[in-house]
N, CA, C and O atoms as CSV, one atom per row, in Angstrom:
chain,resi,resn,atom,element,x,y,z
A,1,MET,N,N,-0.175,-5.444,-4.211
A,1,MET,CA,C,-1.287,-5.299,-5.112
A,1,MET,C,C,-0.837,-4.475,-6.324
A,1,MET,O,O,-0.006,-3.576,-6.199
A,2,ARG,N,N,-1.385,-4.788,-7.470
A,2,ARG,CA,C,-1.025,-4.120,-8.718
A,2,ARG,C,C,-1.986,-2.969,-9.013
A,2,ARG,O,O,-3.197,-3.073,-8.814
A,3,PHE,N,N,-1.402,-1.870,-9.495
A,3,PHE,CA,C,-2.178,-0.698,-9.869
A,3,PHE,C,C,-1.761,-0.242,-11.263
A,3,PHE,O,O,-0.572,-0.212,-11.578
A,4,ASP,N,N,-2.729,0.110,-12.090
A,4,ASP,CA,C,-2.446,0.606,-13.440
A,4,ASP,C,C,-1.953,2.045,-13.374
A,4,ASP,O,O,-2.547,2.887,-12.700
A,5,ILE,N,N,-0.863,2.317,-14.080
A,5,ILE,CA,C,-0.339,3.673,-14.169
A,5,ILE,C,C,-1.165,4.422,-15.208
A,5,ILE,O,O,-1.294,3.975,-16.348
A,6,THR,N,N,-1.726,5.566,-14.808
A,6,THR,CA,C,-2.633,6.304,-15.686
A,6,THR,C,C,-1.958,7.458,-16.412
A,6,THR,O,O,-2.330,7.775,-17.542
A,7,SER,N,N,-0.975,8.089,-15.787
A,7,SER,CA,C,-0.266,9.184,-16.456
A,7,SER,C,C,1.147,9.286,-15.913
A,7,SER,O,O,1.416,8.934,-14.765
A,8,VAL,N,N,2.052,9.778,-16.765
A,8,VAL,CA,C,3.465,9.872,-16.411
A,8,VAL,C,C,3.971,11.271,-16.734
A,8,VAL,O,O,3.745,11.775,-17.833
A,9,ASP,N,N,4.656,11.901,-15.778
A,9,ASP,CA,C,5.342,13.171,-15.994
A,9,ASP,C,C,6.840,12.905,-15.939
A,9,ASP,O,O,7.276,11.760,-16.058
A,10,ASP,N,N,7.609,13.937,-15.763
A,10,ASP,CA,C,9.064,13.804,-15.760
A,10,ASP,C,C,9.565,12.913,-14.618
A,10,ASP,O,O,10.219,11.901,-14.868
A,11,THR,N,N,9.266,13.276,-13.379
A,11,THR,CA,C,9.734,12.490,-12.224
A,11,THR,C,C,8.591,11.936,-11.396
A,11,THR,O,O,8.829,11.296,-10.372
A,12,THR,N,N,7.359,12.167,-11.815
A,12,THR,CA,C,6.196,11.664,-11.083
A,12,THR,C,C,5.287,10.888,-12.017
A,12,THR,O,O,5.398,10.974,-13.240
A,13,PHE,N,N,4.395,10.136,-11.417
A,13,PHE,CA,C,3.367,9.446,-12.184
A,13,PHE,C,C,2.139,9.276,-11.300
A,13,PHE,O,O,2.219,9.391,-10.077
A,14,ALA,N,N,1.008,9.003,-11.931
A,14,ALA,CA,C,-0.247,8.780,-11.215
A,14,ALA,C,C,-0.730,7.367,-11.514
A,14,ALA,O,O,-0.515,6.829,-12.600
A,15,PHE,N,N,-1.389,6.786,-10.517
A,15,PHE,CA,C,-1.970,5.461,-10.728
A,15,PHE,C,C,-3.323,5.373,-10.051
A,15,PHE,O,O,-3.578,6.039,-9.048
A,16,ALA,N,N,-4.191,4.535,-10.618
A,16,ALA,CA,C,-5.567,4.390,-10.139
A,16,ALA,C,C,-5.618,3.523,-8.895
A,16,ALA,O,O,-5.040,2.437,-8.862
A,17,THR,N,N,-6.317,4.008,-7.863
A,17,THR,CA,C,-6.484,3.247,-6.622
A,17,THR,C,C,-7.957,3.066,-6.294
A,17,THR,O,O,-8.316,2.920,-5.126
A,18,THR,N,N,-8.794,3.075,-7.287
A,18,THR,CA,C,-10.236,2.978,-7.081
A,18,THR,C,C,-10.590,1.717,-6.294
A,18,THR,O,O,-10.176,0.613,-6.647
A,19,GLY,N,N,-11.356,1.900,-5.230
A,19,GLY,CA,C,-11.791,0.778,-4.402
A,19,GLY,C,C,-10.788,0.337,-3.357
A,19,GLY,O,O,-11.072,-0.585,-2.592
A,20,VAL,N,N,-9.631,0.959,-3.300
A,20,VAL,CA,C,-8.598,0.602,-2.319
A,20,VAL,C,C,-8.405,1.790,-1.385
A,20,VAL,O,O,-8.072,2.886,-1.836
A,21,ARG,N,N,-8.614,1.581,-0.084
A,21,ARG,CA,C,-8.554,2.689,0.862
A,21,ARG,C,C,-7.246,2.750,1.645
A,21,ARG,O,O,-7.021,3.717,2.373
A,22,TRP,N,N,-6.390,1.762,1.521
A,22,TRP,CA,C,-5.196,1.717,2.364
A,22,TRP,C,C,-3.977,2.390,1.754
A,22,TRP,O,O,-2.952,2.507,2.426
A,23,VAL,N,N,-4.051,2.834,0.510
A,23,VAL,CA,C,-2.915,3.539,-0.104
A,23,VAL,C,C,-2.801,4.912,0.560
A,23,VAL,O,O,-3.769,5.669,0.613
A,24,ALA,N,N,-1.599,5.221,1.065
A,24,ALA,CA,C,-1.402,6.466,1.807
A,24,ALA,C,C,-0.067,7.105,1.464
A,24,ALA,O,O,0.816,6.477,0.879
A,25,ARG,N,N,0.053,8.353,1.837
A,25,ARG,CA,C,1.276,9.119,1.622
A,25,ARG,C,C,2.449,8.443,2.318
A,25,ARG,O,O,2.290,7.877,3.399
A,26,SER,N,N,3.609,8.499,1.712
A,26,SER,CA,C,4.903,7.990,2.190
A,26,SER,C,C,5.088,6.473,2.026
A,26,SER,O,O,6.134,5.949,2.410
A,27,GLN,N,N,4.112,5.763,1.473
A,27,GLN,CA,C,4.320,4.347,1.180
A,27,GLN,C,C,5.310,4.217,0.029
A,27,GLN,O,O,5.345,5.058,-0.869
A,28,GLU,N,N,6.108,3.162,0.064
A,28,GLU,CA,C,7.083,2.921,-0.992
A,28,GLU,C,C,6.694,1.689,-1.795
A,28,GLU,O,O,6.139,0.734,-1.252
A,29,GLY,N,N,6.991,1.716,-3.100
A,29,GLY,CA,C,6.629,0.599,-3.955
A,29,GLY,C,C,7.554,0.474,-5.140
A,29,GLY,O,O,8.580,1.148,-5.237
A,30,LEU,N,N,7.160,-0.415,-6.046
A,30,LEU,CA,C,7.957,-0.719,-7.230
A,30,LEU,C,C,7.121,-0.531,-8.486
A,30,LEU,O,O,5.905,-0.721,-8.470
A,31,VAL,N,N,7.776,-0.160,-9.561
A,31,VAL,CA,C,7.157,-0.162,-10.889
A,31,VAL,C,C,7.800,-1.312,-11.644
A,31,VAL,O,O,9.026,-1.419,-11.692
A,32,VAL,N,N,6.969,-2.182,-12.241
A,32,VAL,CA,C,7.484,-3.343,-12.965
A,32,VAL,C,C,6.859,-3.406,-14.350
A,32,VAL,O,O,5.822,-2.800,-14.619
A,33,ASP,N,N,7.522,-4.158,-15.218
A,33,ASP,CA,C,7.049,-4.377,-16.585
A,33,ASP,C,C,6.409,-5.757,-16.662
A,33,ASP,O,O,7.127,-6.757,-16.667
A,34,PRO,N,N,5.074,-5.845,-16.721
A,34,PRO,CA,C,4.420,-7.153,-16.757
A,34,PRO,C,C,4.707,-7.937,-18.028
A,34,PRO,O,O,4.600,-9.164,-18.026
A,35,ALA,N,N,5.070,-7.258,-19.118
A,35,ALA,CA,C,5.360,-7.941,-20.377
A,35,ALA,C,C,6.686,-8.690,-20.328
A,35,ALA,O,O,6.926,-9.585,-21.138
A,36,ARG,N,N,7.537,-8.330,-19.389
A,36,ARG,CA,C,8.846,-8.980,-19.250
A,36,ARG,C,C,8.980,-9.718,-17.918
A,36,ARG,O,O,10.053,-9.738,-17.315
A,37,GLY,N,N,7.904,-10.312,-17.477
A,37,GLY,CA,C,7.953,-11.111,-16.256
A,37,GLY,C,C,8.186,-10.275,-15.009
A,37,GLY,O,O,8.931,-10.690,-14.121
A,38,ASP,N,N,7.572,-9.123,-14.926
A,38,ASP,CA,C,7.698,-8.204,-13.793
A,38,ASP,C,C,9.129,-7.734,-13.557
A,38,ASP,O,O,9.599,-7.689,-12.420
A,39,GLU,N,N,9.805,-7.391,-14.628
A,39,GLU,CA,C,11.153,-6.827,-14.536
A,39,GLU,C,C,11.080,-5.472,-13.824
A,39,GLU,O,O,10.208,-4.656,-14.124
A,40,LEU,N,N,11.991,-5.237,-12.889
A,40,LEU,CA,C,12.011,-3.989,-12.128
A,40,LEU,C,C,12.352,-2.809,-13.030
A,40,LEU,O,O,13.347,-2.833,-13.755
A,41,ILE,N,N,11.520,-1.783,-12.976
A,41,ILE,CA,C,11.729,-0.574,-13.763
A,41,ILE,C,C,12.122,0.586,-12.846
A,41,ILE,O,O,13.052,1.333,-13.152
A,42,ALA,N,N,11.415,0.740,-11.719
A,42,ALA,CA,C,11.683,1.887,-10.846
A,42,ALA,C,C,11.175,1.628,-9.434
A,42,ALA,O,O,10.360,0.736,-9.197
A,43,THR,N,N,11.678,2.432,-8.507
A,43,THR,CA,C,11.138,2.479,-7.148
A,43,THR,C,C,10.474,3.840,-6.983
A,43,THR,O,O,10.842,4.803,-7.657
A,44,PHE,N,N,9.493,3.917,-6.085
A,44,PHE,CA,C,8.775,5.175,-5.912
A,44,PHE,C,C,8.272,5.339,-4.489
A,44,PHE,O,O,8.247,4.396,-3.698
A,45,ARG,N,N,7.872,6.576,-4.189
A,45,ARG,CA,C,7.242,6.913,-2.914
A,45,ARG,C,C,5.959,7.683,-3.217
A,45,ARG,O,O,5.965,8.624,-4.010
A,46,VAL,N,N,4.860,7.277,-2.580
A,46,VAL,CA,C,3.569,7.934,-2.774
A,46,VAL,C,C,3.608,9.311,-2.113
A,46,VAL,O,O,3.982,9.437,-0.947
A,47,THR,N,N,3.223,10.337,-2.863
A,47,THR,CA,C,3.193,11.697,-2.320
A,47,THR,C,C,1.781,12.187,-2.037
A,47,THR,O,O,1.587,13.107,-1.242
A,48,ARG,N,N,0.793,11.574,-2.687
A,48,ARG,CA,C,-0.597,11.975,-2.478
A,48,ARG,C,C,-1.524,10.839,-2.881
A,48,ARG,O,O,-1.275,10.146,-3.868
A,49,ALA,N,N,-2.596,10.649,-2.113
A,49,ALA,CA,C,-3.606,9.646,-2.443
A,49,ALA,C,C,-4.981,10.227,-2.133
A,49,ALA,O,O,-5.332,10.450,-0.974
A,50,ARG,N,N,-5.759,10.470,-3.203
A,50,ARG,CA,C,-7.094,11.053,-3.040
A,50,ARG,C,C,-8.009,10.617,-4.169
A,50,ARG,O,O,-7.586,10.467,-5.315
A,51,ASN,N,N,-9.273,10.418,-3.822
A,51,ASN,CA,C,-10.341,10.202,-4.814
A,51,ASN,C,C,-10.016,9.145,-5.868
A,51,ASN,O,O,-10.259,9.363,-7.055
A,52,GLY,N,N,-9.477,8.021,-5.454
A,52,GLY,CA,C,-9.213,6.931,-6.386
A,52,GLY,C,C,-7.983,7.084,-7.242
A,52,GLY,O,O,-7.780,6.310,-8.178
A,53,THR,N,N,-7.143,8.083,-6.939
A,53,THR,CA,C,-5.897,8.290,-7.677
A,53,THR,C,C,-4.783,8.619,-6.702
A,53,THR,O,O,-4.980,9.366,-5.743
A,54,ALA,N,N,-3.621,8.057,-6.953
A,54,ALA,CA,C,-2.444,8.368,-6.138
A,54,ALA,C,C,-1.357,8.922,-7.041
A,54,ALA,O,O,-1.238,8.538,-8.205
A,55,THR,N,N,-0.568,9.827,-6.487
A,55,THR,CA,C,0.567,10.402,-7.200
A,55,THR,C,C,1.830,9.964,-6.489
A,55,THR,O,O,1.885,9.948,-5.259
A,56,ALA,N,N,2.850,9.608,-7.265
A,56,ALA,CA,C,4.104,9.125,-6.683
A,56,ALA,C,C,5.286,9.780,-7.369
A,56,ALA,O,O,5.213,10.177,-8.532
A,57,VAL,N,N,6.381,9.887,-6.620
A,57,VAL,CA,C,7.622,10.416,-7.176
A,57,VAL,C,C,8.603,9.254,-7.331
A,57,VAL,O,O,8.727,8.417,-6.437
A,58,VAL,N,N,9.285,9.209,-8.445
A,58,VAL,CA,C,10.257,8.154,-8.722
A,58,VAL,C,C,11.511,8.422,-7.893
A,58,VAL,O,O,12.068,9.518,-7.944
A,59,THR,N,N,11.957,7.416,-7.125
A,59,THR,CA,C,13.153,7.562,-6.291
A,59,THR,C,C,14.363,6.851,-6.874
A,59,THR,O,O,15.487,7.096,-6.436
A,60,GLY,N,N,14.162,5.990,-7.838
A,60,GLY,CA,C,15.249,5.291,-8.517
A,60,GLY,C,C,14.676,4.560,-9.710
A,60,GLY,O,O,13.547,4.072,-9.655
A,61,GLN,N,N,15.443,4.478,-10.794
A,61,GLN,CA,C,14.894,3.812,-11.973
A,61,GLN,C,C,15.985,3.160,-12.810
A,61,GLN,O,O,17.139,3.591,-12.824
A,62,THR,N,N,15.573,2.104,-13.507
A,62,THR,CA,C,16.473,1.440,-14.453
A,62,THR,C,C,16.064,1.750,-15.886
A,62,THR,O,O,16.844,1.560,-16.819
A,63,ALA,N,N,14.819,2.234,-16.055
A,63,ALA,CA,C,14.298,2.630,-17.370
A,63,ALA,C,C,13.228,3.682,-17.146
A,63,ALA,O,O,12.755,3.872,-16.025
A,64,ARG,N,N,12.857,4.353,-18.199
A,64,ARG,CA,C,11.832,5.399,-18.099
A,64,ARG,C,C,10.467,4.760,-17.837
A,64,ARG,O,O,10.103,3.772,-18.475
A,65,VAL,N,N,9.724,5.325,-16.902
A,65,VAL,CA,C,8.392,4.824,-16.552
A,65,VAL,C,C,7.397,5.231,-17.632
A,65,VAL,O,O,7.369,6.384,-18.061
A,66,THR,N,N,6.576,4.263,-18.071
A,66,THR,CA,C,5.513,4.538,-19.045
A,66,THR,C,C,4.201,3.975,-18.508
A,66,THR,O,O,4.186,3.259,-17.508
A,67,SER,N,N,3.117,4.301,-19.172
A,67,SER,CA,C,1.807,3.827,-18.720
A,67,SER,C,C,1.558,2.347,-19.036
A,67,SER,O,O,0.519,1.807,-18.654
A,68,SER,N,N,2.481,1.695,-19.718
A,68,SER,CA,C,2.324,0.257,-19.973
A,68,SER,C,C,2.824,-0.580,-18.791
A,68,SER,O,O,2.649,-1.799,-18.780
A,69,TYR,N,N,3.427,0.049,-17.825
A,69,TYR,CA,C,3.920,-0.639,-16.628
A,69,TYR,C,C,2.865,-0.600,-15.527
A,69,TYR,O,O,1.848,0.081,-15.653
A,70,VAL,N,N,3.117,-1.336,-14.450
A,70,VAL,CA,C,2.209,-1.329,-13.299
A,70,VAL,C,C,2.985,-0.985,-12.038
A,70,VAL,O,O,4.181,-1.253,-11.927
A,71,ALA,N,N,2.275,-0.387,-11.094
A,71,ALA,CA,C,2.855,-0.052,-9.793
A,71,ALA,C,C,2.473,-1.141,-8.799
A,71,ALA,O,O,1.334,-1.609,-8.787
A,72,LEU,N,N,3.431,-1.542,-7.965
A,72,LEU,CA,C,3.189,-2.557,-6.948
A,72,LEU,C,C,3.330,-1.941,-5.563
A,72,LEU,O,O,4.314,-1.261,-5.274
A,73,LEU,N,N,2.342,-2.182,-4.713
A,73,LEU,CA,C,2.386,-1.756,-3.319
A,73,LEU,C,C,1.957,-2.920,-2.442
A,73,LEU,O,O,1.100,-3.716,-2.827
A,74,THR,N,N,2.550,-3.014,-1.275
A,74,THR,CA,C,2.169,-4.037,-0.306
A,74,THR,C,C,1.247,-3.417,0.725
A,74,THR,O,O,1.547,-2.362,1.283
A,75,GLN,N,N,0.126,-4.071,0.979
A,75,GLN,CA,C,-0.821,-3.553,1.965
A,75,GLN,C,C,-0.196,-3.627,3.353
A,75,GLN,O,O,0.269,-4.690,3.764
A,76,PRO,N,N,-0.180,-2.512,4.081
A,76,PRO,CA,C,0.420,-2.517,5.416
A,76,PRO,C,C,-0.426,-3.332,6.393
A,76,PRO,O,O,-1.652,-3.367,6.290
A,77,HIS,N,N,0.239,-3.978,7.333
A,77,HIS,CA,C,-0.445,-4.741,8.369
A,77,HIS,C,C,-0.397,-3.943,9.662
A,77,HIS,O,O,0.654,-3.443,10.063
A,78,HIS,N,N,-1.547,-3.832,10.303
A,78,HIS,CA,C,-1.637,-3.079,11.540
A,78,HIS,C,C,-1.221,-3.959,12.717
A,78,HIS,O,O,-1.416,-5.173,12.673
A,79,PRO,N,N,-0.658,-3.373,13.757
A,79,PRO,CA,C,-0.269,-4.160,14.939
A,79,PRO,C,C,-1.480,-4.882,15.539
A,79,PRO,O,O,-2.612,-4.410,15.427
A,80,PHE,N,N,-1.234,-6.013,16.166
A,80,PHE,CA,C,-2.314,-6.838,16.693
A,80,PHE,C,C,-3.171,-6.101,17.713
A,80,PHE,O,O,-4.368,-6.370,17.810
A,81,PHE,N,N,-2.596,-5.186,18.468
A,81,PHE,CA,C,-3.353,-4.513,19.515
A,81,PHE,C,C,-4.270,-3.402,19.001
A,81,PHE,O,O,-4.973,-2.767,19.787
A,82,THR,N,N,-4.268,-3.165,17.698
A,82,THR,CA,C,-5.199,-2.190,17.127
A,82,THR,C,C,-6.429,-2.866,16.538
A,82,THR,O,O,-7.324,-2.192,16.027
A,83,ARG,N,N,-6.478,-4.164,16.605
A,83,ARG,CA,C,-7.613,-4.901,16.053
A,83,ARG,C,C,-8.671,-5.144,17.142
A,83,ARG,O,O,-8.321,-5.380,18.299
A,84,PRO,N,N,-9.957,-5.087,16.780
A,84,PRO,CA,C,-11.026,-5.241,17.774
A,84,PRO,C,C,-11.014,-6.590,18.491
A,84,PRO,O,O,-11.313,-6.652,19.683
A,85,TRP,N,N,-10.674,-7.664,17.789
A,85,TRP,CA,C,-10.701,-8.983,18.430
A,85,TRP,C,C,-9.727,-9.060,19.594
A,85,TRP,O,O,-9.979,-9.792,20.552
A,86,PHE,N,N,-8.618,-8.323,19.539
A,86,PHE,CA,C,-7.658,-8.331,20.644
A,86,PHE,C,C,-8.300,-7.766,21.903
A,86,PHE,O,O,-8.171,-8.350,22.979
A,87,TRP,N,N,-8.988,-6.641,21.784
A,87,TRP,CA,C,-9.588,-6.000,22.950
A,87,TRP,C,C,-10.780,-6.779,23.465
A,87,TRP,O,O,-11.039,-6.784,24.669
A,88,ILE,N,N,-11.516,-7.443,22.574
A,88,ILE,CA,C,-12.606,-8.320,23.013
A,88,ILE,C,C,-12.030,-9.465,23.841
A,88,ILE,O,O,-12.580,-9.818,24.884
A,89,ALA,N,N,-10.920,-10.046,23.378
A,89,ALA,CA,C,-10.282,-11.144,24.115
A,89,ALA,C,C,-9.741,-10.656,25.462
A,89,ALA,O,O,-9.792,-11.399,26.443
A,90,VAL,N,N,-9.229,-9.437,25.531
A,90,VAL,CA,C,-8.735,-8.891,26.802
A,90,VAL,C,C,-9.873,-8.759,27.799
A,90,VAL,O,O,-9.726,-9.136,28.962
A,91,VAL,N,N,-11.007,-8.227,27.358
A,91,VAL,CA,C,-12.156,-8.048,28.252
A,91,VAL,C,C,-12.709,-9.392,28.705
A,91,VAL,O,O,-12.965,-9.591,29.892
A,92,VAL,N,N,-12.895,-10.316,27.763
A,92,VAL,CA,C,-13.427,-11.643,28.108
A,92,VAL,C,C,-12.449,-12.376,29.033
A,92,VAL,O,O,-12.869,-12.975,30.023
A,93,GLY,N,N,-11.167,-12.333,28.724
A,93,GLY,CA,C,-10.167,-12.991,29.569
A,93,GLY,C,C,-10.099,-12.377,30.956
A,93,GLY,O,O,-9.950,-13.091,31.948
A,94,GLY,N,N,-10.208,-11.066,31.031
A,94,GLY,CA,C,-10.213,-10.393,32.329
A,94,GLY,C,C,-11.426,-10.779,33.158
A,94,GLY,O,O,-11.320,-10.995,34.365
A,95,ALA,N,N,-12.592,-10.866,32.501
A,95,ALA,CA,C,-13.811,-11.258,33.214
A,95,ALA,C,C,-13.706,-12.695,33.722
A,95,ALA,O,O,-14.083,-12.977,34.859
A,96,ILE,N,N,-13.201,-13.594,32.897
A,96,ILE,CA,C,-13.029,-14.986,33.315
A,96,ILE,C,C,-12.024,-15.070,34.471
A,96,ILE,O,O,-12.247,-15.808,35.430
A,97,GLY,N,N,-10.944,-14.334,34.385
A,97,GLY,CA,C,-9.950,-14.317,35.455
A,97,GLY,C,C,-10.509,-13.766,36.746
A,97,GLY,O,O,-10.193,-14.281,37.819
A,98,TYR,N,N,-11.337,-12.726,36.673
A,98,TYR,CA,C,-11.934,-12.136,37.850
A,98,TYR,C,C,-12.871,-13.119,38.529
A,98,TYR,O,O,-12.834,-13.291,39.747
A,99,VAL,N,N,-13.724,-13.771,37.718
A,99,VAL,CA,C,-14.677,-14.748,38.264
A,99,VAL,C,C,-13.947,-15.947,38.845
A,99,VAL,O,O,-14.327,-16.436,39.909
A,100,ALA,N,N,-12.918,-16.429,38.181
A,100,ALA,CA,C,-12.169,-17.605,38.661
A,100,ALA,C,C,-11.389,-17.288,39.932
A,100,ALA,O,O,-11.187,-18.170,40.766
A,101,HIS,N,N,-10.954,-16.062,40.090
A,101,HIS,CA,C,-10.148,-15.673,41.263
A,101,HIS,C,C,-11.005,-15.515,42.506
A,101,HIS,O,O,-10.497,-15.688,43.614
A,102,ARG,N,N,-12.272,-15.196,42.368
A,102,ARG,CA,C,-13.175,-14.994,43.500
A,102,ARG,C,C,-13.363,-16.230,44.230
A,102,ARG,O,O,-14.093,-16.258,45.221
């Protein structure tokens, strides 16, 4: 997902995460230049995410990060066993197995 960079310091920058709840500390992402076909500018690691804004530290760069670039993060996928439908299927399957075994 793309995020607009709102401010840039020496080795850190901030980007807006309004409406997105999955951005968290220690996630890694890329900064790209949309004007040049998403050319890679830098890599980063999120250090803080609060109140619709995240702060990240640059871990590698090919050019200086500016607010005309965008930050890219991939939404993490949770393991299948943490989803409610998995546990519903376990209970229903167990009940069917119990009834069929009797």
